[in-house]
C-alpha positions in Angstrom: 16.0 28.7 31.2 12.5 30.1 30.4 11.1 33.6 30.1 7.5 34.2 31.8 5.0 36.6 30.1 4.3 39.4 32.5 0.4 39.2 31.9 0.5 35.5 32.6 0.7 34.3 29.0 3.0 31.4 28.0 6.4 31.1 29.0 9.1 31.5 26.2 12.5 29.9 26.3 15.7 31.8 26.9 18.7 30.0 25.6 22.0 30.8 23.5 21.2 31.5 19.9 17.5 31.3 20.5 15.4 34.4 19.2 13.9 35.7 22.7 10.3 35.3 22.9 9.8 33.0 19.9 9.6 29.4 21.2 7.0 28.6 23.8 8.6 26.5 26.6 7.0 23.3 26.6 8.5 20.9 29.3 8.5 18.0 27.3 10.4 19.4 24.3 13.0 20.8 26.7 13.2 17.4 28.2 13.9 15.7 25.0 16.3 18.2 23.8 18.4 18.1 27.0 18.5 14.2 26.8 19.4 14.5 23.1 22.3 16.5 23.9 24.0 13.9 26.0 24.2 11.3 23.4 22.8 9.9 20.0 19.2 9.6 20.3 16.1 8.6 18.9 13.3 10.8 19.5 9.5 9.6 19.2 6.9 12.0 19.6 3.4 12.2 17.9 3.0 14.1 14.9 2.4 17.9 15.3 3.9 18.1 18.9 7.3 19.7 17.6 9.9 17.4 17.0 11.6 20.0 15.0 11.6 22.0 18.0 13.7 19.6 19.9 16.3 19.1 17.0 16.4 22.9 17.0 17.2 23.2 20.7 20.0 20.4 20.2 21.4 22.3 17.3 21.5 25.8 19.2 23.3 24.1 22.0 25.7 22.4 20.2 26.7 25.5 18.0 27.0 27.5 21.0 29.2 25.2 22.9 31.3 23.9 20.1 30.9 26.2 17.0 31.2 24.3 13.8 27.9 23.6 11.7 24.7 21.5 12.0 23.1 19.2 9.1 19.5 18.5 9.2 18.3 16.0 6.7 14.6 15.6 5.5 13.2 13.1 2.8 11.5 15.8 0.6 12.2 19.1 -0.8 9.1 20.9 0.7 10.2 19.4 4.3 13.6 20.7 3.7 12.4 24.2 2.8 10.0 24.4 5.8 12.6 23.1 8.4 15.0 26.1 6.9 12.3 28.7 7.5 11.5 27.7 10.9 15.3 27.7 11.7 15.7 31.1 10.3 12.9 32.3 12.3 13.9 30.8 15.4 17.6 31.2 15.7 19.8 34.3 16.0 21.9 33.2 12.9 22.1 35.4 9.7 19.7 34.1 7.1 22.4 33.3 4.6 24.3 31.1 7.0 21.2 28.9 7.3 21.2 27.2 3.6 19.2 24.8 1.8 20.7 22.0 -0.4 18.6 20.2 -2.9 19.0 18.9 -6.3 18.1 22.1 -7.7 21.4 23.9 -6.5 24.3 23.1 -8.5 27.2 20.7 -7.1 29.5 23.6 -7.6 27.4 25.9 -5.9 27.0 23.5 -3.0 30.6 22.9 -2.5 31.2 26.7 -2.5 28.4 27.5 0.1 29.2 24.6 2.3 32.3 26.0 4.1 30.6 29.2 5.2 27.2 27.8 6.3 26.5 27.2 10.1 23.3 25.3 9.4 22.7 23.0 6.1 19.0 21.6 5.4 19.2 19.2 2.7 17.7 16.0 1.2 19.6 12.9 1.7 20.4 12.1 -1.7 22.0 15.4 -2.4 24.3 14.9 0.7 25.0 11.3 -0.4 26.3 12.4 -3.7 28.3 15.1 -2.3 30.0 12.8 0.2 30.8 10.3 -2.7 31.9 13.0 -5.0 34.2 14.4 -2.4 32.6 17.9 -2.7 31.9 18.3 1.2 33.5 17.3 4.6 31.5 16.4 7.4 34.6 16.9 10.1 33.3 20.0 11.4 29.4 19.0 11.7 28.6 19.0 15.6 24.8 17.8 15.1 23.2 15.8 12.4 19.5 15.3 12.6 17.5 12.6 10.5 14.0 13.7 10.2 11.4 11.0 9.6 14.2 8.7 10.6 12.0 5.5 10.1 13.3 5.6 6.5 16.7 4.5 7.9 16.3 0.8 6.2 17.7 -1.1 3.2 19.8 1.1 1.0 18.2 4.4 2.0 20.9 7.2 1.8 20.3 8.1 5.5 22.4 4.6 6.6 25.5 5.7 4.3 25.4 9.5 5.6 25.2 8.2 9.1 28.2 5.8 8.5 30.3 8.6 7.1 29.3 10.9 9.8 30.3 8.9 12.6 33.5 8.1 10.9 34.3 11.8 9.7 33.0 14.1 12.2 35.3 15.3 15.0 32.3 15.6 17.4 29.6 13.7 16.2 26.1 14.1 17.7 23.0 12.1 16.0 19.4 13.0 16.6 16.8 10.7 14.8 13.2 12.1 14.8 10.0 10.2 13.8 6.3 9.7 15.0 6.2 6.2 14.1 9.8 4.6 14.3 8.8 1.1 13.4 5.9 -1.6 13.5 8.0 -3.6 16.2 11.0 -3.5 18.4 13.2 -5.2 15.9 12.3 -2.7 13.2 13.1 0.3 15.6 16.6 -1.5 16.7 17.4 -1.7 12.8 16.6 2.2 12.5 19.0 2.8 15.5 21.9 0.5 14.5 21.8 2.1 10.9 22.1 5.8 12.5 24.5 4.7 15.2 21.9 5.7 17.9 22.5 4.6 21.4 19.5 6.0 23.5 15.7 6.0 22.9 13.5 9.1 24.2 9.7 8.4 23.8 6.5 10.7 24.6 3.1 9.7 24.0 -0.1 11.5 24.1 -0.6 9.8 27.6 2.2 11.9 28.9 0.7 14.7 31.1 3.1 17.4 29.5 2.1 16.3 26.4 -1.6 15.8 26.8 -2.3 19.6 27.6 -0.9 20.4 24.0 -3.1 17.6 22.3 -6.8 17.7 21.1 -9.2 15.1 20.4 -9.2 13.7 16.8 -12.4 12.1 15.5 -12.0 9.5 12.9 -15.1 8.4 10.7 -14.9 5.5 8.3 -17.5 6.1 5.5 -18.6 3.3 3.4 -19.9 3.9 -0.2 -21.6 1.5 -2.6 -20.3 1.5 -6.2 -22.9 1.9 -9.2 -23.7 -0.9 -11.3 -21.9 0.5 -14.5 -18.8 0.9 -12.4 -19.0 -2.6 -11.3 -19.7 -3.9 -14.7 -16.3 -2.2 -15.8 -14.4 -3.7 -12.9 -15.9 -7.1 -13.6 -14.8 -7.1 -17.1 -11.4 -6.2 -16.3 -11.3 -9.0 -13.5 -12.4 -11.8 -16.1 -9.4 -11.0 -18.1 -7.2 -11.1 -15.2 -8.5 -14.6 -14.3 -7.9 -15.9 -17.7 -4.4 -14.8 -17.4 -3.8 -16.4 -14.2 -5.3 -19.7 -15.8 -2.4 -19.2 -18.3 0.0 -19.1 -15.4 -1.6 -21.8 -13.7 -0.8 -24.1 -16.7 2.8 -23.1 -16.3 2.7 -24.6 -12.7 3.5 -21.2 -11.0 0.3 -20.7 -9.3 -2.7 -22.8 -8.0 -5.2 -19.5 -7.9 -6.8 -17.6 -10.6 -8.4 -15.4 -8.1 -8.2 -11.7 -9.6 -8.1 -10.1 -6.0 -5.1 -12.2 -5.0 -2.6 -10.1 -2.9 0.6 -8.3 -4.3 2.6 -10.8 -2.3 1.3 -13.5 -4.1 1.9 -12.1 -7.4 5.4 -11.5 -6.3 5.8 -15.0 -5.8 4.6 -15.9 -9.3 7.0 -13.5 -10.8 9.8 -15.2 -8.7 8.9 -18.7 -10.2 8.7 -17.2 -13.7 12.3 -15.7 -13.1 13.5 -19.3 -12.3 12.1 -20.9 -15.4 13.8 -18.2 -17.3 16.9 -18.7 -15.6 16.6 -22.5 -16.2 16.5 -21.7 -20.0 12.7 -22.5 -20.3 11.2 -20.2 -22.7 7.7 -20.4 -21.5 9.2 -18.3 -18.6 9.3 -15.4 -21.0 5.7 -15.9 -22.1 4.6 -16.3 -18.6 6.4 -12.9 -17.6 4.5 -11.3 -20.5 1.3 -12.4 -19.0 2.2 -11.4 -15.4 3.1 -7.8 -16.9 -0.2 -7.5 -18.3 -2.0 -8.8 -15.1 -0.2 -6.0 -13.4 -1.7 -3.4 -15.9 -5.0 -4.9 -15.5 -5.0 -4.7 -11.8 -4.0 -1.1 -11.9 -7.0 -0.5 -14.1 -9.2 -2.3 -11.5 -7.6 -0.2 -8.7 -8.5 3.0 -10.2 -12.1 2.1 -11.2 -12.8 0.6 -7.8 -11.2 3.3 -5.5 -10.6 6.4 -7.6 -12.8 7.4 -10.3 -13.9 6.5 -14.0 -12.2 9.7 -15.0 -8.8 8.2 -13.7 -9.5 5.0 -15.5 -10.1 6.9 -18.7 -6.8 8.8 -18.3 -5.1 5.4 -17.6 -6.5 3.8 -20.6 -5.3 6.9 -22.9 -1.7 6.4 -21.7 -1.8 2.8 -22.3 -3.1 3.3 -25.8 -0.2 5.7 -26.4 2.4 3.5 -25.1 1.0 0.4 -27.0 1.6 2.5 -30.2 5.2 3.7 -29.5 8.2 2.1 -30.9 9.5 -0.7 -28.8 6.1 -1.4 -27.2 5.8 -4.6 -25.2 3.7 -7.5 -26.2 2.0 -7.0 -22.7 1.1 -3.7 -23.7 -0.2 -4.4 -26.9 -2.3 -7.3 -25.8 -3.7 -5.3 -23.0 -5.3 -2.4 -25.5 -6.3 -5.2 -28.0 -8.2 -7.5 -25.6 -11.9 -7.4 -26.7 -13.0 -7.1 -23.0 -10.6 -4.4 -22.2 -11.8 -2.5 -25.3 -15.3 -2.9 -24.2 -14.3 -1.6 -20.6 -12.7 1.5 -22.3 -16.1 2.0 -24.2 -18.2 1.9 -20.9 -15.6 4.2 -19.2 -16.1 6.6 -22.1 -19.7 6.4 -22.0 -20.3 7.0 -18.0 -21.5 10.3 -17.4 -22.4 10.2 -13.7 -20.1 11.0 -10.5 -18.3 8.4 -8.9 -19.7 8.1 -5.2 -16.5 9.2 -3.8 -16.6 12.6 -5.5 -20.3 13.3 -4.7 -19.3 12.4 -0.8 -16.1 14.6 -0.9 -18.3 17.5 -2.0 -20.7 16.9 0.5 -18.5 16.8 3.5 -16.5 19.8 2.3 -19.8 21.7 2.1 -20.7 20.5 5.9 -17.2 21.7 7.3 -16.6 24.9 5.2 -20.3 26.0 5.0 -22.6 24.5 7.7 -19.5 24.3 10.5 -17.8 27.3 9.5 -14.7 25.6 9.1 -11.5 27.1 7.4 -9.5 24.4 5.8 -9.4 21.0 4.7 -7.0 18.6 3.1 -8.1 16.0 0.8 -5.3 13.2 0.4 -5.2 10.8 -2.6 -3.1 8.0 -3.9 -3.4 9.0 -7.5 -2.3 12.0 -9.2 -4.8 11.5 -11.8 -7.4 11.9 -9.1 -5.8 14.8 -7.6 -5.9 16.6 -11.0 -9.8 15.6 -11.6 -10.9 16.3 -7.9 -9.2 19.7 -7.9 -11.1 20.4 -11.3 -14.4 19.1 -9.9 -14.2 20.8 -6.3 -13.3 24.1 -8.0 -16.7 24.6 -9.0 -17.7 25.0 -5.4 -14.6 25.8 -3.2 -11.5 27.5 -3.4 -9.2 24.6 -4.2 -5.6 24.0 -5.4 -3.6 20.7 -5.7 -0.3 19.8 -4.2 1.7 17.2 -5.9 5.4 15.9 -6.3 8.0 17.3 -8.7 8.2 14.5 -11.1 6.3 14.0 -14.3 4.2 11.0 -14.2 0.7 9.8 -14.7 0.4 12.1 -17.6 0.7 15.2 -15.3 3.2 17.8 -15.0 4.8 17.8 -11.5 5.0 21.1 -9.2 8.5 22.8 -9.1 9.9 23.4 -5.4 9.1 27.0 -5.8 5.2 26.2 -6.6 5.0 23.7 -3.9 6.4 26.5 -1.5 3.9 29.1 -2.6 1.1 26.8 -2.4 1.8 25.9 1.1 2.4 29.6 2.1 -0.9 30.6 0.5 -2.7 27.6 2.2 -1.1 28.8 5.8 -2.2 32.2 5.1 -5.8 31.4 4.3 -5.7 32.4 0.4 -7.6 29.2 -0.5 -9.7 26.8 1.9 -9.1 23.3 0.2 -5.7 21.5 -0.5 -6.0 18.3 -2.5 -2.6 16.3 -2.2 -1.0 13.3 -2.9 1.5 11.7 -0.4 4.0 14.4 -0.8 2.3 16.3 2.2 2.1 13.4 4.5 5.3 13.6 6.2 6.2 16.3 8.7 4.9 19.2 6.5 4.0 22.2 8.7 0.5 22.3 7.1 -1.9 24.5 9.3 -4.2 23.1 11.6 -7.1 22.1 9.4 -10.7 21.3 10.5 -11.0 18.1 8.3 -8.5 15.7 6.7 -10.3 13.6 4.1 -8.6 10.3 3.1 -10.1 9.6 -0.5 -9.0 5.9 0.0 -7.6 4.1 2.9 -3.7 3.9 2.9 -2.4 0.4 3.3 0.2 1.5 5.7 0.0 2.4 9.4 2.9 4.8 9.3 1.4 6.8 6.4 -2.0 6.8 8.1 -0.6 8.4 11.2 1.3 11.1 9.3 -1.7 11.9 7.3 -4.0 12.2 10.6 -1.3 14.5 12.2 -2.5 17.3 9.9 -5.4 17.9 12.3 -6.0 18.1 16.1 -3.3 20.2 16.7 -4.7 23.4 18.0 -8.5 22.4 18.2 -10.6 19.4 18.0 -10.0 18.0 14.6 -12.0 15.4 12.4 -10.8 12.5 10.0 -13.0 10.8 7.4 -11.9 8.0 5.5 -14.0 7.0 2.2 -14.3 3.3 1.4 -15.7 1.9 -1.5 -17.6 -1.4 -0.4 -16.5 -4.9 -1.9 -13.0 -3.5 -3.2 -9.6 -3.4 -2.1 -10.4 -0.4 0.0 -11.9 -2.7 2.4 -8.7 -5.0 2.5 -6.5 -1.7 3.0 -8.8 -0.4 5.7 -8.2 -3.6 8.0 -4.5 -3.4 7.0 -4.1 0.0 8.0 -6.3 -0.3 11.1 -4.6 -3.4 12.4 -1.1 -1.7 11.6 -2.1 1.7 13.4 -3.4 -0.5 16.6 0.0 -2.5 16.6 2.1 0.8 16.1 0.2 2.6 19.0 1.0 -0.5 21.3 4.6 -0.8 20.3 5.0 3.1 21.0 3.6 2.5 24.4 5.9 -0.8 24.8 8.5 1.1 23.5 8.0 4.0 26.2 8.3 1.2 28.7 11.2 -0.6 27.2 13.3 2.2 26.6 16.0 1.1 29.0 15.9 -2.7 27.5 16.3 -1.3 24.1 19.2 1.1 25.0 20.6 -2.0 26.7 20.5 -4.0 23.6 22.0 -1.5 21.6 24.6 -1.3 24.2 25.3 -5.0 23.9 25.5 -4.7 20.1 28.0 -2.0 20.1 30.2 -4.0 22.4 30.1 -7.0 20.6 31.0 -5.0 17.5 33.8 -3.5 19.2 35.3 -6.7 20.3 35.1 -8.2 17.0 36.9 -5.3 15.6 39.5 -6.2 18.3 39.4 -2.4 19.0 37.1 -1.9 22.2 36.1 1.7 23.1 33.5 4.3 22.1 32.9 5.8 18.6 34.9 8.9 19.7 37.9 6.9 20.3 37.8 5.8 16.7 35.7 2.5 16.9 33.7 1.6 13.8 30.1 0.5 14.4 27.8 -1.6 12.2 25.5 0.7 10.2 24.1 -2.6 8.0 21.2 -3.1 10.2 21.8 -6.8 10.7 24.1 -6.7 13.6 26.9 -8.0 11.5 30.5 -6.2 11.5 32.5 -5.8 8.1 35.4 -8.3 7.9 38.3 -5.8 8.0 41.9 -6.1 7.2 45.1 -4.1 7.7 43.7 -1.1 5.9 40.4 -1.1 7.8 38.2 -1.6 4.7 35.8 -4.6 4.0 37.9 -7.6 2.3 40.8 -5.3 1.4 43.3 -5.5 4.1 46.8 -6.9 3.1 48.5 -9.4 5.2 52.3 -8.7 4.4 53.6 -11.6 6.4 51.5 -14.3 4.6 52.6 -13.0 1.4 56.3 -12.5 2.0 57.4 -16.1 1.1 55.8 -15.9 -2.4 57.3 -12.5 -3.0 60.7 -13.5 -2.2 60.3 -16.9 -4.2 59.2 -14.7 -7.1 62.0 -12.3 -6.7 64.6 -15.3 -6.7 63.4 -16.4 -9.9 63.0 -13.2 -11.6 59.3 -13.5 -12.0 56.6 -11.9 -9.8 55.1 -14.1 -7.1 51.2 -13.9 -6.2 52.1 -11.4 -3.5 53.2 -9.1 -6.3 49.7 -8.5 -7.7 48.3 -7.9 -4.4 49.6 -4.0 -4.4 52.5 -2.4 -3.1 55.2 -5.1 -2.2 58.4 -5.4 -0.4 61.0 -7.7 -2.2 62.8 -8.5 1.1 59.8 -10.1 2.7 59.5 -7.5 5.3 56.4 -5.8 6.8 55.7 -2.3 6.2 57.3 -1.5 9.4 60.4 -3.3 8.8 59.5 -6.6 10.5 60.4 -9.8 8.8 58.2 -13.0 9.2 59.4 -15.1 12.1 57.3 -17.9 11.7 54.9 -17.1 14.7 51.2 -17.7 14.5 50.7 -14.1 13.7 48.7 -13.1 16.6 51.6 -10.9 18.1 52.4 -9.1 14.9 48.7 -8.5 13.9 48.3 -11.4 11.5 44.8 -13.3 11.9 45.5 -16.9 12.1 42.4 -17.6 10.4 44.0 -16.2 7.3 47.1 -18.8 7.4 45.6 -20.6 4.5 45.5 -17.5 2.0 48.2 -17.5 -0.5 47.9 -13.6 -1.0 45.3 -11.1 0.0 44.3 -7.9 -1.8 44.9 -4.4 -0.7 47.7 -1.9 -0.2 50.2 -0.5 2.3 47.8 1.5 4.8 50.4 4.2 5.0 50.4 4.7 1.3 49.0 8.0 0.1 45.2 8.1 -0.8 44.2 6.7 -4.2 41.4 8.5 -6.3 38.8 6.9 -8.1 36.7 9.1 -10.6 33.0 7.6 -11.0 30.3 8.7 -13.7 27.3 10.4 -12.2 25.1 7.7 -13.7 26.9 5.1 -11.8 25.6 6.1 -8.3 22.7 3.8 -8.7 25.0 0.7 -8.2 26.1 2.2 -4.9 29.7 1.1 -6.0 31.2 4.6 -5.7 29.3 4.9 -2.4 30.8 1.9 -1.0 34.4 3.1 -2.4 34.0 6.4 -0.6 33.7 4.8 2.9 37.1 2.9 2.5 40.1 4.4 4.2 42.8 5.4 1.7 40.1 5.9 -1.1 39.1 9.2 -2.3 36.1 9.3 -5.0 35.1 11.9 -7.3 32.1 12.3 -9.5 32.0 13.6 -12.9 29.8 13.2 -15.9 32.2 11.1 -17.9 32.3 11.1 -21.6 34.2 7.6 -21.7 34.0 4.8 -19.3 32.1 4.3 -16.1 35.1 4.6 -14.0 38.5 6.2 -14.6 41.4 4.7 -12.4 44.7 6.2 -13.9 45.8 8.2 -17.0 45.6 4.8 -19.0 42.7 2.7 -17.4 38.9 3.3 -17.9 36.4 0.8 -17.0 33.1 -0.1 -18.5 30.8 -2.1 -15.9 28.3 -4.1 -17.6 26.0 -6.5 -15.7 25.5 -10.1 -17.0 21.7 -8.9 -18.1 23.1 -5.9 -20.0 25.7 -7.9 -21.7 23.4 -10.5 -22.8 20.7 -7.8 -24.0 23.6 -6.7 -26.4 23.8 -10.1 -27.9 20.0 -10.3 -28.3 20.0 -7.0 -30.1 18.0 -4.9 -27.5 21.2 -2.9 -26.8 23.8 -2.2 -29.3 26.0 0.4 -27.4 28.3 -1.9 -25.5 30.9 -2.2 -28.3 30.7 1.5 -29.1 31.4 2.5 -25.5 34.4 -0.3 -25.4 35.7 1.3 -28.6 35.5 4.9 -27.3 37.5 3.7 -24.3 39.9 1.9 -26.5 40.6 5.0 -28.5 41.2 7.2 -25.4 42.8 4.9 -22.9 45.7 2.6 -23.4 44.3 0.0 -21.0 40.5 -0.4 -21.3 38.9 -2.8 -19.0 35.4 -4.3 -19.0 34.1 -5.6 -15.6 31.2 -8.3 -16.4 29.2 -8.2 -13.2 27.1 -11.2 -12.3 26.6 -14.9 -12.4 25.3 -17.6 -14.5 26.6 -16.0 -17.5 26.0 -19.0 -20.1 22.8 -20.3 -18.3 20.7 -17.0 -17.7 19.5 -16.3 -21.0 18.6 -18.6 -24.0 22.0 -17.5 -25.8 24.2 -20.0 -27.6 27.5 -20.2 -25.7 29.5 -19.6 -28.8 27.6 -16.4 -29.3 28.9 -15.3 -25.9 32.5 -16.6 -26.4 32.4 -14.7 -29.7 31.6 -11.3 -28.0 34.2 -11.8 -25.2 36.8 -12.7 -27.9 35.8 -9.6 -29.8 36.2 -7.3 -26.5 39.6 -8.7 -26.1 40.9 -9.2 -29.6 39.2 -6.4 -31.6 39.2 -3.8 -28.8 42.2 -4.7 -26.9 40.1 -4.6 -23.6 40.8 -6.7 -20.5 37.4 -8.7 -19.5 37.3 -9.4 -15.9 34.3 -11.0 -14.1 32.9 -10.3 -10.7 30.0 -11.7 -8.9 28.3 -8.5 -7.4 28.8 -4.9 -6.8 30.8 -5.5 -3.7 33.3 -7.5 -5.6 33.4 -4.9 -8.4 34.2 -2.3 -5.8 37.0 -4.5 -4.4 38.4 -4.9 -8.1 38.3 -1.3 -8.7 40.3 -0.5 -5.6 42.8 -3.1 -6.3 43.6 -1.9 -9.9 43.6 1.7 -8.7 45.9 1.2 -5.9 48.4 -0.9 -8.5 48.3 2.1 -11.0 48.6 4.9 -8.7 50.7 3.4 -5.6 52.9 0.9 -7.4 53.2 2.6 -10.8 53.1 6.3 -9.5 50.3 7.0 -12.3 48.1 10.1 -12.0 44.4 10.0 -12.5 43.5 12.0 -15.7 40.0 12.0 -17.4 40.1 12.6 -21.1 38.1 11.5 -24.3 34.8 12.0 -25.8 32.3 9.9 -27.1 33.1 9.5 -30.9 30.4 10.4 -33.6 29.4 7.5 -35.7 30.9 7.1 -39.1 28.5 7.4 -42.2 28.4 3.4 -42.6 27.5 3.2 -38.9 24.8 5.7 -39.0 23.3 3.9 -42.2 23.4 0.7 -40.5 21.8 2.1 -37.4 19.1 3.5 -39.5 18.2 0.4 -41.2 18.4 -1.8 -38.3 16.1 0.3 -36.3 13.4 -0.5 -38.8 11.1 -3.1 -37.8 13.8 -4.2 -35.4 15.8 -5.6 -38.4 19.1 -5.8 -36.2 22.6 -5.0 -37.2 23.5 -8.4 -39.1 20.5 -8.0 -41.3 21.2 -4.5 -41.7 24.5 -5.0 -43.1 23.3 -7.6 -45.2 20.5 -5.3 -46.8 23.0 -2.5 -47.3 25.4 -4.8 -48.8 23.0 -5.9 -51.4 21.1 -2.6 -52.0 24.0 -0.2 -51.7 22.2 2.6 -49.8 19.5 3.4 -47.2 17.3 4.8 -49.9 17.2 1.6 -51.9 16.5 -0.6 -48.9 13.7 1.7 -48.1 12.2 1.7 -51.7 12.7 -1.9 -52.4 9.6 -4.2 -52.8 8.7 -7.3 -50.4 10.2 -9.8 -53.3 13.3 -7.7 -53.5 13.8 -7.5 -49.8 13.2 -11.3 -49.4 16.2 -12.0 -52.0 18.6 -10.8 -49.2 19.8 -13.7 -46.8 18.1 -13.4 -43.5 15.1 -11.6 -44.8 11.9 -13.7 -44.9 8.1 -13.0 -45.5 7.6 -11.5 -41.8 10.7 -9.3 -41.8 9.9 -8.0 -45.4 6.1 -7.3 -44.8 7.2 -5.5 -41.6 9.8 -3.4 -43.3 7.1 -2.2 -45.8 4.7 -1.5 -43.2 6.9 0.9 -41.6 8.0 2.4 -44.6 4.9 2.9 -46.5 2.4 3.1 -43.6 0.5 6.2 -42.9 1.8 8.3 -39.8 -0.9 8.3 -37.3 0.2 9.8 -33.8 -3.2 8.8 -32.3 
């Protein structure tokens, strides 16, 4: 119900857990919230019209009705902080029960706070880590909100969290929120499937209830000509790009030498070069180096065309520093030594005029804040370098502050979470008038309504353009200006963005008219999943739903986990046969076994086709399947924190009967029992070791062998003998060394999915069958003196371990190697003119950090 102001002012909402007189009663918001309380719902509402209020109303209803706790996820830390502040103001819940989970809060602190919290605001990566590490439990979460839910595609953490939430929660309810959920109906369906959403609710600015709360936003596209000096720098760089593309054309991987070719075309070239490398053709490496140089050159062109000469100068400086660092790539070294690039650098240093975008930005701010008596302006730019330069430049005339992300990049310090919050608070309070921001302020941030939103460059993505424009036109008429440098990629981005925006607006209108059709399609896909699983019913009845986004359900076995179910009937003959002969049959290697050939429920194989007792007839050809007794106790797998990028631990954490724990392991990537530690190496990493690029593998396996009785090396990937130009005997020698010298079992898997399956099988054998506990122990060993000496010498001029040992054997000490002249060095086997010269240059050359 709503409360009406006695003097004819706005009505305010009066509902359980809401602070009286705080939330204005907007009928479109309450309508969306009421619909979202009835099922898993995607809420589509234009930016600035209160999607967060809709979510808050659903949260208040669920907490009042069922108790428990609510979880709200947002993609950025500033957005999380903003939501928390709003909820604390709007809900009659103690502030300390509305908590913020970000990476700045330690895992132990998060685990302690979780149980007492009623509302948790978090970034998805943090919740993902806590779920994989078994630090939190979603069973009591009665409402989960996915803000900016259009991100729920691919491998984004939202998908995993949604899967776990539907599986673990006692009373799950999902609300997805976005102003721009997707470019077409199929993209929207993918988001809905990934989040387990059944219903779609759409409001557009054409709806009467919405229209009264929106204002006209004027968009001006301002075209600017670049001065001849800037064009000369651009053209010199493009000439080098064309020349490098000609080299690639000679390799047959492209037909074009146009410097302005699309990124899609460049990606296709890279794929063809990778094919050459995979086929053992050495020219593929040469081409890949040229491709890397092209990418550096294109970035330089983009900066001088669309950003500023100052941004280009900073970029050149970083490239020079990178080329002089140890281990610099050939592409980086060629880039800074190319004569035409050097000339472009000199011209950039000599340029003392303003980039036309700088001049136009200052003029627009003067008009808005001076002549038109405006109060606030936001300037968006893609480049942190530009944000730095613009802030410095505009501060001469206006009160300006920058707003950038937390990471250190582009030679610039990021902002801490506290600095971001303080800056936004100051902007809201009118303490300064111009905010110069990178993309971090695009999505959902409650930036106060501003008089002008200035795009320093067009954004080549309709979603982002819509998000930026939503910063104005909220409480009064607003204005958006987009700066476009003529005859540059700005123009291409302009048309891409304009077409995408138009398409998205049309799709949103279509979406509103097709809500029922989409819901029906989601309904059909869910029913087909239920029938595929052989267990029809809704999610609350325990049915699993596909969150992969492609409509395919995972293949499940007796344990309910992908590819890990064990068919006891199928394997029983082999088990009994093995027992008769006193040797284990194939079935014994699948996990827990029954020597009498019985099922776990005591039924023996009666020769039926398997349909009556749960055996899939399609599995009749299998000799044995992996997995364990579904009634067995949970097994535990400890994963190293740094393994999260591979998603193996995430996969394992979703499996029934598997508990995962995250630690920073000193030894191994995974610990499966008190005696089994696993080192996982991709085929690429393994081959890098043999090529001398990474010498840590044998040290890691050695550490594992010292502390665990059964060290295991999992070699993940295919084409071990074909992927690189490495002699097969070198590969065989390395594998032999792991097995013979270190006593490690070397097992090969095709991909991360197969690795996860193998880890589960090993852990189940160790813990279920052999009744072993998981125990983490050991620490990385320090290098012996001889190993340290070899390391020092091998790092000089990339000598390598074999030559380093030969040099130390010959000269007897590191000092003697370093003081030997070139002729003395060449007397050692494996050291030629080039290596000897490089060693002397490194040892005797003057240090020049510049």
